[in-house]
N, C-alpha and C positions, 0 to 999 in steps of 0.2 A: 504493499500500499504506499509505503514511503517513497519507493522508486517511481510509482505511478504519479504520485503527487508532485514529485520533482519534475517529471516530464511535462506535466500540465503547466508548470511555471516556465517552461523553456521559451525563450524569445521567439522561436519559430513555430510555436504551437498555434498561435492565431493565424499565421500564414497557411499552415497545413489545413486547419479547419476551413478557411476561406476557399482554398483550392478544392477541398473535398466537396464543399457546398456547390461550387461552380460546376464541378464534374457531374454531380447528381442532377443539378438543374439542366445542364446541357444534354445529358442523357435522356431525361424525361422529355425535353423539347424535341430532340431528334426522333424519339419514339412517336410522339404525337404527330410530328410533321410527316413521318413515313406513313402513318395511318391515313392522314389526309391525302397524301399523294396517291396512295393505293386506291382511295375512293374516287379521286379525280380520274385516275387512269382507267377505271372500269367504265367511266362515262363515255369516253371516246375511244375509237379504234386506232390502231397504229396507222392505218391508211389515212384517217382524218388528220392525225398529227403530221404525217408526211406531206399531205397536200397543203395543210396550213403553213408548214415551213416554206414550201415553194411560194405561196402567196405572200408570205411575210417578206421573204428576200426580195421579191419583185416589187413590192409596194410600200413596205414599211422600214426596211433596213437602212435606207438613206438617212433617216432621222434617228431611229432607235438602235442602230447598230446591227451587224450581221447576226449576232446571237442575242439580240434584244437586251444587250448590256447597257444601252444608253449612249448618248453622245452629247456634245454641246447643243445640238439641235433638238434633242428629245430625251425624255427620261428613260430609265431602265424599266422594262416590263416584267422582270423576273419577280414573281410573287404577287402580281396584281390580280391574277385569277381570270377565269373565263368571263365572269360577269362584267369586268371592266371593258374587255374587248367587245362583248356583245352590246354593251351600252354605247361605247364610243363609235364603233363601226356601224351598228344598227340604226343609229340616229343620224348618220352621215357626218358626224363631227370629225371623224378620222377616215381617211387622210385629210389633213387640213388643207383648205383651199389657199390660204395665205397666212403668214404670221400676223398675230394680233393679240390683244389683251386676253382673249379666250377663244376657244374653238366654237364656231357657230353651227347650229343645226342646219343641214342642207340635204338635198336628195342623196340617198346612200349610193355607194358605188359598187357594192358587193351584194350578191344574192344571199338568201337565208342560209343556203348550204355553205357558201364560201365564208360567211361570217362565223358559222359554227366551226369550220375547219381552222380559221384563224384563232378562234377562242380555244380550240383543242390544243393547238401548238403552244400558245402562251400558257395555258394551264399545265402543260407538261414541263415547263421550266421551273415551277415552284408552286407550292400550295397557296391558294388564295380563294376569295369568294366565288362560289359557283353560280351558274345561271339558275335562278329560282325555279322550283317546280310548281305545278298547278295548285298544290295544296295551300301554299302561302299566298296565292294570287286569287283564290276563290273569295270574292267579296261577299258572297251570300253567307259566309261564316264570320264576316267582320262586324265590328261595332262602330258605327259612324260617330256616335257621341264621344266615345273614348278616343277615336282617331282624331276628332276635331280638337280635343284637349291637347293631345300630343303634338299635333301640328302647330297649334298656336304657341305652345311653349318652345318648341324646337325649330320651327321652320318659318313662322309668319314674319319674323323680323327681316327676312330677306325676300321671301316669296310673296309677301302680302297676306293678310288674314283671309282673303278670298282667292289665294293662289294665283293672283293676276301678274305676279312678277314684280321686280323692282330694280332700281339702279344701285350699283355698288361703286367702289372707288376706281379711278384710273381707267375708265371705259369698260369696266366689267359690269355684269348684270346677272341677276337671278331670273331665269326664264319663267314665263307663265306655264302653268302645269295642265291647263285644259288641252285635251287632245293627246296627251302623252300616254302611251300604253302602260298598263299595270306592271308589266315586266320591267320596263325601263325605269319606272318610278322606284321599284324595289331595288334594282341594280344601282341607281344613283345613291340610294340611302346606304348601301353596304360598301360602295367603292369611293364615294366622295369625289365626283368629277369636278374639274375647274376649282372654284373657290369653296365648294361645298364640303363641310366636315364629314368624316366617316361615322356612321351610326351603326356600330357593330351590334351583335346580339346581346352584349352586356349593357349597352346604352338603351337600345330599343329592341325588344324581343321580336322574333318573326311574327308572332300573333299581333303585336302592337303595330308592326309595319303594315300588316294586312288591314288593320283598323284604319291607319292613316290613308291607305289607298281607297278603302271603302268610303271614307269621308270625302276625299277628293273627287271620286267618281259620282258621289251623290250631289255635291254642289255643282258639278259640271252638268249633270242631267237636269238640275232645277233651272238653269239659265238665270234670268234676272226677273223674279216675280214682282219686284217693286217698281219696275220701269227701266229707264235708261241707266246703264251701269256707271257712266261717268268715269270709266277707267278703274272702277273699284278701288279708289284711292283712300277711302275711309271717310268718317263723318266730318272731320275737321276741314279737309280740303273740299269735300262736297258742300258743306255748309257755307264755306267762303265763296264758292262758285255761285251758289244760289243767292247769297247776300249781295255779291257784286253785280250779278245780273239784275236782281230785283231793284237795287239802288239805281242802276243805270236806266231802267224803265221809268222809275219815279222821276228822275232828273229830266229825261227826255219828255215825259208827259207834262212836267212843270214848264219847261221851255216852250212847248207847243201851246200851252194855255196862255202864257204871258205874251206870246208873239201875236196872238189873235187881236184884231182891232176891237176896241170897246164899243 
């Protein structure tokens, strides 16, 4: 016992414990990563990955590097997952038309099959968010009220409480969410494109993401029951517009009355 006590007081004991902790943590992470990679590998065939590699080299390697390692013109894609590719390519944001503050949505350049193959290749490079399944996109199982609360707390400051979008800094903007597919909304939440933060399953669970999508699709289907949307800018700006327009009418009417001959 005395010898053991002396070893515990050895100056290198803390270093040894730290190294042991790092080894254990690294081993557990590697094991978890290998499980995720195995799950991703079963989703796509070797043929999909091979065809995706060809498409990547021909269309994406100029900016992202031959092995998706990144370059001064584009970030590394290792570990971004299939969901990031499906969102960026599926909405036409990638390949970019030109450099700018952020990639803009435009008509896509790849078919569904080609997009899937590109996603398969990038997914093979490292574990990352997968393309969501139908279960988490089934809005019939979602709760719109809960989704509205989550959206207002986490998303409304950029996308507007009515999901009409809004301006950000230096030419960037949060896009309107009307007309965006359920799959792409989910993928945006788990991958954080452009200036959007990543909402992983620890922040917002898959069921809560489904609730948010349910809320967005519900307000999209309702349209504007109160009349003109006025950009869905909110009560302050809408009230200011009404006040300014009303005051202008009053002034114009006053001028008209005073200009009439008595």
